[in-house]
C-alpha positions in Angstrom: 9.7 -27.3 -10.5 11.5 -24.3 -8.7 12.2 -24.9 -4.9 11.9 -21.8 -3.1 13.6 -21.4 0.1 11.4 -22.2 3.2 11.8 -18.5 4.7 10.3 -17.0 1.2 6.6 -17.7 2.5 5.2 -17.8 6.5 5.1 -21.6 7.4 6.1 -22.9 3.9 7.2 -26.4 4.3 6.2 -28.3 1.3 6.0 -27.7 -2.3 3.1 -28.3 -5.0 3.1 -32.0 -6.4 1.1 -30.9 -9.5 -0.1 -27.8 -11.3 -2.4 -25.3 -9.7 -5.0 -23.4 -11.1 -4.4 -19.5 -10.6 -7.4 -17.1 -10.7 -6.3 -13.2 -11.8 -8.7 -10.6 -10.8 -8.1 -7.0 -10.9 -4.5 -5.7 -11.5 -2.7 -2.6 -12.0 -2.7 -0.7 -15.2 0.7 -2.5 -16.0 1.4 -5.5 -17.9 2.8 -7.2 -14.6 -0.4 -9.7 -14.4 -0.2 -10.7 -18.1 3.4 -11.3 -17.8 2.8 -13.4 -14.7 0.3 -15.4 -16.0 2.4 -16.4 -19.0 5.3 -17.3 -16.9 2.8 -19.4 -14.5 1.6 -21.2 -17.9 5.2 -21.8 -19.0 5.6 -23.6 -15.6 3.0 -26.2 -16.4 0.2 -24.1 -14.3 -3.6 -23.3 -15.2 -4.1 -20.0 -15.5 -7.7 -18.3 -15.7 -8.7 -14.5 -15.5 -11.9 -12.6 -15.1 -12.2 -9.0 -16.6 -14.1 -6.6 -15.3 -13.7 -3.9 -17.4 -12.3 -2.8 -20.8 -9.3 -1.8 -19.2 -8.7 -5.4 -17.7 -9.3 -6.9 -21.2 -6.7 -4.4 -22.7 -4.2 -5.4 -20.3 -4.5 -9.2 -20.6 -3.7 -10.9 -23.7 -4.5 -14.4 -22.6 -7.5 -16.3 -22.9 -10.0 -14.7 -20.2 -13.6 -14.5 -19.1 -15.4 -11.2 -18.9 -17.9 -10.6 -15.9 -20.6 -8.5 -17.4 -23.4 -9.0 -14.5 -24.0 -6.6 -11.4 -22.4 -6.2 -8.3 -24.8 -7.9 -6.1 -24.5 -11.0 -8.3 -20.5 -11.2 -8.3 -20.2 -13.4 -5.0 -22.2 -16.1 -6.2 -20.5 -16.0 -9.9 -17.1 -16.0 -8.3 -17.9 -18.8 -5.8 -19.4 -21.0 -8.9 -16.5 -19.9 -11.0 -13.8 -21.3 -8.0 -15.8 -24.3 -7.7 -16.4 -25.2 -11.5 -12.6 -24.6 -12.5 -11.1 -26.0 -9.5 -9.2 -22.7 -8.6 -6.7 -23.1 -6.1 -5.1 -19.7 -5.9 -6.6 -16.0 -6.4 -4.2 -13.5 -7.2 -5.0 -9.6 -7.3 -3.8 -6.4 -6.5 -5.4 -4.5 -3.3 -7.1 -6.6 -1.0 -10.2 -4.0 -0.2 -11.3 -3.4 -3.6 -15.3 -4.2 -3.4 -15.1 -6.8 -6.2 -11.9 -8.2 -4.1 -13.4 -8.2 -0.9 -16.6 -10.1 -2.3 -14.4 -12.5 -4.1 -12.5 -13.4 -1.0 -15.5 -14.1 0.9 -16.8 -16.1 -1.7 -13.8 -18.4 -2.3 -13.0 -18.8 1.4 -15.2 -21.7 2.0 -13.2 -23.8 -0.5 -9.7 -23.2 1.0 -8.4 -21.1 -2.0 -5.4 -19.3 -1.2 -5.4 -15.5 -1.6 -2.1 -13.8 -2.8 -2.4 -9.7 -2.9 -0.2 -7.5 -4.6 0.6 -4.1 -3.6 3.1 -1.2 -4.0 6.1 -2.1 -1.8 6.1 -1.6 2.2 9.8 -0.7 1.4 10.5 1.7 -1.3 11.9 1.9 -3.7 12.8 -1.5 -5.6 10.3 -3.7 -4.0 6.8 -4.5 -4.5 4.7 -6.5 -1.9 3.4 -10.1 -2.5 1.5 -11.4 0.5 -0.6 -14.5 1.4 -3.8 -13.9 3.0 -3.7 -9.8 2.8 -1.9 -6.6 2.7 -1.4 -3.6 5.3 -4.4 -4.1 8.0 -4.7 -7.6 6.8 -1.2 -8.6 6.8 -0.2 -12.0 8.6 3.2 -10.4 9.6 3.8 -10.8 13.5 2.4 -8.2 15.5 4.8 -8.4 18.7 8.6 -7.8 19.2 8.9 -11.4 20.8 7.6 -12.9 17.5 9.8 -10.7 15.3 12.9 -11.3 17.0 12.0 -15.1 17.2 11.6 -15.4 13.6 14.2 -13.3 12.3 17.0 -15.2 14.3 16.0 -18.1 11.8 16.4 -15.9 8.8 19.5 -14.9 6.6 20.9 -11.6 6.4 18.6 -10.1 3.2 20.7 -9.5 0.1 21.1 -6.0 -1.6 18.1 -5.3 -4.0 18.8 -4.5 -7.5 17.7 -1.3 -8.7 14.2 -1.0 -10.1 13.2 2.2 -10.7 9.9 2.9 -12.3 9.4 4.8 -15.4 7.1 7.5 -14.7 6.3 8.5 -18.4 5.5 4.8 -19.2 3.4 4.4 -16.2 1.5 7.5 -17.2 0.9 6.2 -20.7 -0.1 2.7 -19.0 -2.7 4.8 -16.7 -4.4 6.9 -19.8 -4.6 3.7 -21.8 -6.4 1.8 -19.3 -8.8 4.4 -18.5 -9.5 5.2 -22.0 -10.2 1.8 -22.6 -12.7 1.9 -20.0 -14.1 5.3 -20.4 -14.5 4.7 -24.3 -16.0 1.1 -24.2 -18.2 1.2 -21.3 -21.3 -0.8 -23.0 -19.0 -4.1 -22.9 -19.1 -4.0 -19.2 -22.6 -2.2 -18.5 -22.4 -2.8 -14.6 -18.7 -2.0 -13.8 -18.4 0.7 -11.2 -14.5 1.7 -10.3 -13.1 1.6 -6.9 -11.8 5.0 -7.4 -13.8 8.0 -5.8 -13.9 10.5 -8.7 -14.5 10.0 -12.2 -11.3 9.6 -14.1 -12.1 12.8 -16.4 -12.1 14.9 -13.3 -9.3 13.3 -12.0 -7.1 13.9 -15.2 -8.4 17.5 -15.0 -6.7 18.0 -11.4 -3.5 16.6 -12.8 -3.3 18.8 -15.9 -4.0 22.0 -13.5 -1.1 20.3 -11.0 1.6 20.1 -14.0 0.8 23.5 -15.2 1.9 24.9 -11.8 4.9 22.0 -11.2 7.8 24.4 -12.2 6.5 27.1 -9.5 5.9 24.5 -6.9 9.2 22.6 -7.3 10.9 25.8 -6.6 9.1 26.7 -3.9 9.9 23.1 -2.4 13.3 23.6 -2.6 13.4 26.7 -1.0 11.5 25.8 2.0 13.6 22.7 2.1 17.1 24.6 2.0 15.7 27.1 4.5 14.6 24.3 7.1 18.5 22.8 6.6 19.7 26.5 6.9 18.4 27.3 10.0 18.6 24.2 11.4 14.7 24.3 12.1 13.2 22.1 15.1 10.0 20.5 13.2 7.7 17.5 13.0 7.0 16.2 9.6 3.2 15.2 8.8 3.2 13.6 5.3 -0.3 13.3 3.9 -1.8 10.3 2.1 -4.1 10.2 -0.5 -7.3 10.9 0.4 -8.9 7.8 -1.8 -6.4 5.3 -0.3 -8.0 2.4 1.2 -5.0 2.6 3.9 -7.5 5.7 5.0 -10.8 4.4 3.9 -10.5 0.8 5.6 -7.5 0.8 7.8 -7.9 3.7 9.8 -10.4 5.6 12.4 -10.7 8.8 9.9 -13.3 9.4 7.2 -10.7 11.4 5.2 -7.2 12.8 5.3 -9.0 16.4 6.7 -10.1 14.9 9.8 -6.6 13.9 10.9 -4.8 16.7 9.7 -6.9 18.8 11.8 -6.7 16.5 14.5 -3.0 16.7 14.3 -2.8 20.4 14.1 -4.8 21.0 17.2 -3.0 18.5 19.1 0.4 20.2 18.1 -1.1 23.6 19.0 -2.2 22.8 22.5 1.1 20.4 23.4 3.9 22.0 21.4 5.7 24.9 22.3 7.3 27.6 19.9 9.6 27.9 18.0 8.8 24.1 17.0 7.3 23.8 13.6 5.0 21.5 12.0 5.6 20.9 8.2 3.1 19.3 6.0 4.4 17.5 3.0 1.9 16.9 0.1 1.5 13.5 -1.2 3.6 13.3 -4.7 0.7 11.5 -6.4 -2.3 13.6 -5.4 -4.0 15.2 -8.1 -4.8 18.4 -6.9 -8.5 18.1 -6.7 -8.7 18.9 -2.8 -6.8 22.2 -1.7 -4.9 20.8 1.0 -2.9 24.1 1.6 -6.3 25.9 2.3 -7.4 23.0 4.6 -4.4 23.3 6.6 -4.4 27.0 6.7 -8.0 27.3 8.2 -7.0 24.3 10.9 -4.0 26.3 11.7 -5.7 29.7 12.3 -8.5 28.1 14.0 -6.1 26.7 16.3 -3.9 29.4 16.5 -0.6 28.1 15.0 -0.6 29.5 11.6 2.7 31.2 12.5 4.2 27.7 13.2 2.9 25.6 10.1 4.7 25.3 6.8 3.3 23.2 3.7 5.5 21.9 1.1 4.9 20.1 -2.2 7.8 18.4 -3.3 11.5 18.5 -1.4 13.8 15.2 -0.7 11.8 13.1 1.7 14.5 11.1 3.1 16.6 14.7 4.1 13.0 16.2 5.4 12.7 12.9 7.5 16.3 12.9 9.0 16.2 16.6 10.1 12.7 16.4 11.9 12.1 15.7 15.5 9.7 13.0 14.6 7.1 12.0 11.9 3.2 12.1 12.3 1.4 10.0 9.8 -1.9 7.7 9.6 -0.3 4.2 8.2 1.6 5.2 5.3 4.7 3.4 3.9 6.8 6.4 4.8 6.8 5.1 8.5 8.7 2.5 7.4 11.5 5.0 6.1 11.2 7.0 9.2 11.8 3.9 11.3 14.7 2.7 9.2 15.9 6.4 9.8 16.0 6.1 13.6 13.3 8.8 13.7 10.4 8.8 16.5 7.2 7.8 14.5 3.4 8.5 15.4 1.0 6.3 13.4 -2.8 6.9 14.2 -4.0 3.7 12.3 -3.4 0.3 11.6 -0.1 -0.3 10.0 2.2 -3.6 9.9 5.0 -1.2 11.8 2.5 0.4 14.7 4.0 -1.9 17.7 5.5 -1.2 20.7 9.4 -0.9 20.3 9.1 0.9 16.9 6.6 3.3 17.0 5.8 5.8 19.6 2.8 4.5 21.8 2.0 7.5 24.4 -0.6 9.1 22.3 -0.1 11.9 20.2 -0.5 14.6 22.8 2.6 13.3 24.1 4.4 13.0 21.1 5.2 16.6 20.5 7.2 16.6 24.1 8.7 13.1 24.6 8.7 11.3 21.3 9.7 7.5 21.6 12.6 6.8 19.0 12.5 2.8 17.7 14.7 0.4 18.9 17.2 0.2 16.1 17.9 -3.7 16.5 14.2 -4.4 16.6 13.8 -2.6 13.4 16.8 -4.2 11.8 14.8 -7.6 12.6 11.6 -6.5 11.6 12.7 -5.3 8.2 14.2 -8.5 7.8 11.0 -10.6 8.6 9.3 -8.1 6.2 11.6 -8.5 3.3 11.7 -12.3 3.6 7.7 -12.4 4.1 6.6 -10.0 2.1 8.6 -8.2 -0.3 9.6 -9.0 -3.9 12.5 -7.0 -5.6 11.2 -5.5 -8.8 8.7 -3.0 -9.7 5.7 -2.9 -12.1 6.4 0.0 -14.0 9.2 -0.7 -16.5 10.0 -4.0 -18.1 13.4 -5.0 -16.5 11.6 -4.2 -13.1 8.7 -6.4 -14.0 10.9 -9.4 -15.4 12.8 -8.9 -11.9 9.6 -9.0 -9.9 8.2 -12.3 -11.7 11.3 -14.0 -11.2 10.9 -13.2 -7.3 7.2 -14.1 -7.3 7.1 -17.3 -9.1 8.7 -19.2 -6.0 6.3 -17.5 -3.5 3.2 -18.6 -5.5 4.6 -22.3 -5.9 5.0 -22.7 -2.2 2.3 -25.1 -0.7 1.0 -24.0 2.8 -0.2 -26.1 5.3 -3.8 -25.7 6.5 -2.8 -24.0 9.7 -1.2 -21.3 7.7 -4.2 -20.7 5.5 -6.3 -20.7 8.7 -3.9 -18.0 10.5 -4.6 -15.7 7.4 -8.1 -16.1 7.4 -8.3 -15.4 11.1 -6.2 -12.2 11.0 -8.6 -10.8 8.4 -11.4 -11.7 10.0 -10.0 -10.1 13.5 -8.8 -6.8 11.8 -11.9 -6.4 9.9 -14.0 -7.0 13.3 -11.8 -4.1 15.0 -12.3 -1.8 12.3 -16.2 -2.1 12.5 -15.7 -1.0 16.2 -13.6 2.1 15.4 -15.3 5.2 15.9 -14.9 7.1 12.7 -13.3 10.3 13.4 -15.1 13.6 11.5 
């Protein structure tokens, strides 16, 4: 079997003596999970899959089982499934989907390892593959001393091979997945998507957005150029998706609107003219929510409408580099901002939100005395993140998928001692408990 480096997975100190049984749950609208399953089978492992919807079935061409029961019965079903098939590992995309939360709780007493995939913490060219959980559930170190100590034992990371996705292919796969779910619901009568809006509503929003794409791109380019030309003094507020579990689970906000209003109110009260606030819309926002309208309403109410701009597009690295600082909840944009050396304020739970990296003095002090990141600590943190959670590759092109699978196999084949598994479970329990105690911001 392929022998992974000891630094490829936290606390990995031995390797599997025999085949494992990998149970795949929901993935992304991509052949990635199916190709990974075939690769694991080729290496002698047992691979199983549970489909929840017709779309899941469409993107899995290996033998599988279909769950057609109710969500209320799902936890008991998966616990019995894990016991019956001697499942050693569960693989899934996104650990906050309701089916995945229930499966994690049901499988935990059996000592099953949980491998969670997500979009990369570092972008582009990377995907996340992490033991125990991602984002607010991540077992990555939480203090500067831990980070520095771990980084000293790690080699310098190599340069990533480019793994840009194919947007047209991604769109086709997404449409195929949702057409399968929409067209054949009777095969899985109790399935309910984790997405907050019906897919037909989302696609209607995308059609409207694409119809205005040329105009919004021109507007963004003009505003981007104007900011550079006048050397504007501004703070950047990149919006996240309102449906993102980063907002719904790992932040104290009920939605992006509440965070945006709080930020504008603080900016109005504690910043001085001519400093401006530039709000950047998320590139994958479907347009169902009129964020311009909400932002303008908030800015007028707080008396800073003349110092606020909104951009739908633009070059993100240059906008970050030219800013006085970046304000966000917990977006991966924060990693880019810190890499570029810009002061960053994170209002939610994020892997990088710790002393020495992000501004710790509260949002109101950020506008006048933003704290820049410690560049050496950020370099160490990036090295730890790369070695412990990132895989070079992607989900949305064949070459990127092949590269990602090559990097993923060593992580999945690493065997961890019970102490590592217990630590990952403890971190998840701790973050879940902390989340329950957060008072939602309306």
